[in-house]
Backbone bond lengths (Angstrom), bond angles and torsions (degrees), N, CA, C in turn:
res aa  C-N    CA-C-N  psi(-1)  N-CA   C-N-CA  omega(-1)  CA-C   N-CA-C  phi
1 M - - - 1.427 - - 1.465 105.37 -
2 S 1.332 116.14 130.57 1.558 120.75 -176.94 1.505 107.87 -87.96
3 D 1.368 112.03 163.51 1.533 117.18 176.44 1.441 114.05 -57.93
4 G 1.319 116.14 -38.25 1.481 118.76 178.90 1.553 110.30 -57.48
5 D 1.325 118.60 -43.48 1.466 122.71 -176.49 1.630 105.52 -63.23
6 S 1.321 118.37 -50.30 1.457 118.24 -172.03 1.513 106.98 -67.09
7 N 1.340 118.40 -41.03 1.473 119.03 -178.97 1.581 107.12 -59.80
8 T 1.336 119.41 -42.40 1.443 117.88 -177.40 1.509 108.92 -66.36
9 L 1.345 114.53 -36.73 1.484 116.25 -177.17 1.624 109.35 -68.63
10 I 1.245 112.39 -38.12 1.502 115.35 178.17 1.417 110.98 -65.75
11 S 1.386 120.99 -40.77 1.390 121.03 177.47 1.396 118.52 -61.95
12 F 1.451 114.81 -40.27 1.391 126.09 178.79 1.594 105.66 -61.61
13 F 1.247 120.76 -51.36 1.519 124.07 -178.09 1.488 106.76 -61.69
14 T 1.368 120.84 -46.20 1.404 119.97 -179.39 1.525 114.05 -60.02
15 I 1.314 115.82 -39.81 1.513 120.04 -174.42 1.572 102.50 -71.26
16 S 1.289 118.04 -49.04 1.551 116.41 -176.98 1.476 111.92 -63.69
17 F 1.328 118.59 -31.42 1.508 121.96 -177.53 1.496 102.35 -74.88
18 G 1.335 124.42 -44.43 1.475 128.13 178.42 1.530 111.21 -51.72
19 C 1.393 107.57 -46.07 1.531 112.18 -178.62 1.478 112.97 -65.72
20 R 1.307 115.61 -43.84 1.487 122.14 -179.95 1.667 107.78 -63.54
21 L 1.241 112.89 -38.50 1.474 117.49 -179.81 1.565 107.03 -64.98
22 A 1.293 115.55 -46.41 1.444 119.79 -174.72 1.593 107.31 -64.90
23 D 1.363 118.33 -41.01 1.380 119.30 172.53 1.493 118.73 -60.19
24 F 1.277 110.94 -39.21 1.489 118.89 -178.83 1.587 109.73 -68.02
25 L 1.363 112.97 -40.79 1.480 115.05 -178.93 1.466 109.14 -70.42
26 E 1.355 121.25 -39.58 1.456 123.37 171.32 1.555 113.31 -55.13
27 Y 1.261 112.09 -47.50 1.526 114.27 178.87 1.554 112.79 -62.95
28 G 1.292 118.34 -41.27 1.427 126.99 176.02 1.578 109.46 -58.91
29 D 1.369 114.79 -44.47 1.427 123.36 178.61 1.542 109.58 -58.67
30 N 1.364 111.03 -47.84 1.387 113.08 -177.13 1.524 114.67 -65.36
31 V 1.402 114.99 -40.44 1.349 117.48 -177.15 1.540 112.44 -65.76
32 V 1.397 114.46 -37.57 1.476 116.41 179.93 1.548 107.68 -72.24
33 G 1.260 118.45 -34.93 1.465 119.45 175.23 1.527 113.30 -58.91
34 N 1.366 113.42 -46.33 1.499 119.59 -174.83 1.449 103.00 -68.48
35 S 1.260 126.08 -40.92 1.595 123.23 -171.34 1.663 101.08 -73.59
36 L 1.211 120.71 -37.84 1.480 121.01 179.35 1.517 107.94 -62.17
37 D 1.266 116.90 -43.67 1.497 124.71 -177.23 1.571 108.99 -65.28
38 S 1.252 116.23 -44.03 1.496 119.65 177.88 1.513 114.46 -69.33
39 N 1.355 113.74 -28.12 1.497 114.92 176.82 1.461 117.09 -74.67
40 T 1.293 115.17 -22.57 1.527 120.25 178.80 1.517 111.93 -84.42
């Protein structure tokens, strides 16, 4: 496996992980916002 292949693979995993992380943070933000709204 060449360096180019491994770099592409790493980039792919980094991007997909970043997207999942962003989705998770947005979801968590919504949950926290909703619970704060319902408490007031």
